[in-house]
C-alpha positions in Angstrom: 12.1 -52.5 -12.0 15.5 -51.4 -13.3 14.1 -48.2 -14.7 12.6 -47.4 -11.3 15.9 -47.8 -9.5 17.7 -45.8 -12.2 15.3 -42.9 -11.8 15.4 -43.1 -8.0 19.2 -43.1 -7.6 20.4 -40.9 -10.5 17.9 -38.1 -11.2 17.5 -35.2 -8.8 13.8 -35.7 -8.2 14.4 -39.3 -7.4 17.1 -38.4 -4.9 14.7 -35.9 -3.3 12.0 -38.5 -3.1 14.4 -41.0 -1.5 15.5 -38.4 1.0 11.9 -37.5 1.9 11.0 -41.2 2.4 14.0 -41.8 4.6 13.4 -38.6 6.6 9.7 -39.5 7.3 10.7 -43.0 8.4 13.4 -41.5 10.7 11.0 -39.0 12.1 8.4 -41.7 12.8 10.9 -43.8 14.7 12.0 -40.7 16.8 8.4 -39.8 17.6 7.4 -43.3 18.6 10.4 -43.5 21.0 9.7 -40.0 22.4 6.0 -40.8 23.0 6.9 -44.1 24.7 9.3 -42.2 26.9 6.7 -39.6 27.8 4.0 -42.3 28.6 6.4 -44.1 31.0 7.4 -40.9 32.8 5.5 -40.9 36.2 6.2 -37.2 36.9 3.8 -35.9 34.2 
């Protein structure tokens, strides 16, 4: 497991993978909140 974290946090491809994972999680949280807001909007 130590090798995995070493690769994830020190090598460029690991940092790119980490950024991609965090970006996708952030985008999912944003879209869920946006959809909930749109579903509760009575004007549309």
